[in-house]
C-alpha positions in Angstrom: 2.2 -32.4 -38.0 -0.3 -30.2 -39.7 -1.4 -27.2 -37.6 -3.7 -24.8 -39.0 -2.7 -21.2 -37.8 -5.4 -19.4 -36.1 -6.0 -15.6 -36.9 -4.6 -13.1 -34.5 -8.0 -11.9 -33.5 -9.0 -15.3 -32.0 -5.9 -14.9 -29.5 -6.7 -11.5 -28.4 -10.7 -11.5 -28.6 -11.0 -12.4 -24.9 -7.9 -10.5 -23.6 -8.9 -8.1 -20.8 -5.8 -6.7 -19.3 -6.3 -5.2 -15.8 -5.1 -1.6 -15.0 -1.4 -0.9 -14.7 -0.2 1.6 -12.1 3.5 2.6 -11.7 5.3 5.1 -9.5 8.8 6.7 -9.8 9.5 8.8 -6.8 11.6 12.0 -7.7 14.4 13.1 -5.4 13.9 16.1 -3.5 17.1 17.9 -4.7 15.6 20.0 -7.6 12.5 21.1 -5.8 14.7 22.2 -2.8 16.9 24.1 -5.0 14.1 25.9 -6.6 12.5 26.6 -3.3 15.8 28.2 -2.3 15.9 30.1 -5.4 12.4 31.5 -4.7 13.5 32.3 -1.2 10.8 30.0 0.4 11.1 29.3 4.1 11.3 25.6 3.4 11.4 23.1 0.5 8.0 22.5 -1.1 8.4 18.6 -1.1 10.5 16.0 0.5 11.5 12.6 -1.1 8.4 10.9 -2.2 6.1 13.9 -1.5 3.7 15.1 -4.3 5.1 18.3 -6.2 3.1 21.4 -6.8 1.8 21.7 -10.4 4.5 22.1 -13.1 7.3 21.5 -10.6 8.1 18.2 -12.2 9.8 20.2 -15.1 12.6 20.9 -12.7 13.4 17.3 -12.7 13.7 16.7 -16.4 16.1 19.4 -17.5 18.6 18.7 -20.4 22.0 18.1 -19.0 23.8 18.7 -22.2 23.8 21.7 -24.7 21.9 21.6 -28.0 25.2 21.3 -29.9 
């Protein structure tokens, strides 16, 4: 069986992937904690609600020390 390999370009030349959208809802706990720290009358967001600009930083804090 003598198959001639095709160049990679021939396999991907007609490839046209569609857009990909992904969501990953954040829990409301960190936003509620910062809302309380700032003495806001209510949490700024519930589960699945959009957060104010830059508030996503409170969800990705390091849990261990640098050492």
